[in-house]
Phi, psi and omega in degrees: 000135178286136175265172178300323181293331181299334184267358181271153177286128182275117188244138170249141178244125175242104188205129184267355173272100190298312178302318179293320178298318178297321178296316177299315181301317179295317180300313183289319181291333179279347179282164181277357190243345189240151169221116179282120184251349181204137174228137181217154176264341179206180195263358187294337184257011184305307186298312182295313183293313186291332175298326181274313189272338176052058177291157177258333180222143177242133172259109194243124171283157180267308189271072183271153173286164180096190186273350185240121177285169176299324179295318176294325177298323176300318180296320178298313181298315181295330181285317185262333183224066186297344180277347180278133179267147187233130174247115177286139186222110192202165174274348186282139170240022184288135184302314183298320180292322176299307183297315181296322179296315181292318178296327179289339177124009177295146182266342181198170186214118185229142179275150183291344176282000178296150180284162176306318179297321179294322178295313180297316179299318180294319179295319177296318180298315178299315179301322181277003177100006180277178179226072186290141175211151172293155180305319181296318179293320179299317179297317180295321180296315178298316179298319182293318178294323176298319179295319181293322182278338186222062186292156178266155178268128184305133175095321185242342180075022178286139175282169179301319180293320178296322178295319178299317180292322178294322176297318178296320176299319181294338178272000176088012180287143176284167179302318182294320179292326176294317178300317180294322183296321184256007177058045177232165180284151182298329178295328176292322177299315180298320179297315178300317182293322175300316179296321178298314180301317182295316182291323180275350181058051177232171183236004182209164179297320181299315180295319181296314180296320180296315181293321178295319183289338184252014181283000000 
């Protein structure tokens, strides 16, 4: 026969602030949806503990004591327990930590100033396959991914695509051939070239290619 606990989401908490961790544990255990099955202060016992307790979702701090950070802990969990979902839970709003957590395999990112209801809602969302983030974190994450996917060129602010088009111009390709090469419309090529001229402060293809070649 299934018990009430069988229907609850099995949660592990990895947090080195013991009073705060205890508070989290009480909040989750008092909810109708959660059962805390494992608590840890650092990541060295992840494999042994999770093999026994079998959590479904992990609430993970980033800046943990010991030799393994929360981000490294995410990598361990994904390597040994890829079915477990992870919600990063931290005071940090630092871009690198956001990006590194997501790249390591975290499913969501929540700030510690979140309310108990927000924490429970985020854990349920992660369990159901969602990727919860606070609005501020979501905006920073989107900005960071745009920067990673479309980096600027030092000194002139050219995007990666603008640099590719400028390289194609230096190779003597026509606008149409550039459009065909990058699978874009010729009008898009013209727009990119207009932007390139403005950023390089030139008025012709020859000037642009010369400046590009001598950067």
